N, C-alpha and C positions, 0 to 999 in steps of 0.2 A: 394064298392068303386071302386073295378076294371072297374065298367060301366063306371065311371066318369074319368077315364085315356082314353084318346084317342089320340095315336101317332101322327096319320094323321094333326089330328085338333092342338096338338102344335107345328107340324113341319110349320103348314101354318101361326099360330101365329107370331112365331120366324121370319118367313120369310117377315112379314108385318114390324115386328120390325125393322129388318134388310133396307127394302127398303127406310122405313119411317125415318131412321136415316142418310141415303146415301142423301136423298132427302133434309132434313133438313141442312145436311152439304153442298150441291151444293145451297141453298139459302143463306146461309150466307157467302160463298165464293162469290157468283155474290154481296152479299151487301157492302161487305169490297171492292172489285174492282170497285163498282160502287162511295162509299164514296173517294177511291184514286181519280177518276175520276175527281169527283165535286173540288177537293182539288187540282188540276193539273189546273184546270180550274179559279178557285178563284184567285189561287196565279200569274196565266200568266194575268188575268185582272187586277189585283193590279198593277203589274208590266207596264200594258200597258198604265194606268192609271195616274202615276206617274211623268214619264219623258218624253218630246217630244223626237221622236228618232231624229230630225235632230239638237236637243241641244247639244253642244259638252260637252264631260268630263272635269272636272277639275282632274288633276293629280297629286299631291305632291309626288318627289322623298326625302324620309326620310335620303337615304344613301348619298346624295350628299353633298360634302364638302364645305362650304361656306368662 
C-alpha cells in the first residue's frame, strides 16, 4: 500500500487540476465578455434601425400648466 502512495505524482495531479480550473475560469470569463459584446451590438443595431437620425423627437412637457 505504501508503494501506491507517491507524493510527487499526487502533487503533479493537483497542479494539473489547478491549471485546468484556471483555464476553465478564463474561458468562462471570455464567454461572458463575448456574450456581453454581442448583446451591446444587438441593442445598438436595434436602436439604429428604429428611428432615422434626422427625424425630430416629439417631447411632451407634463408639468406645463394649461
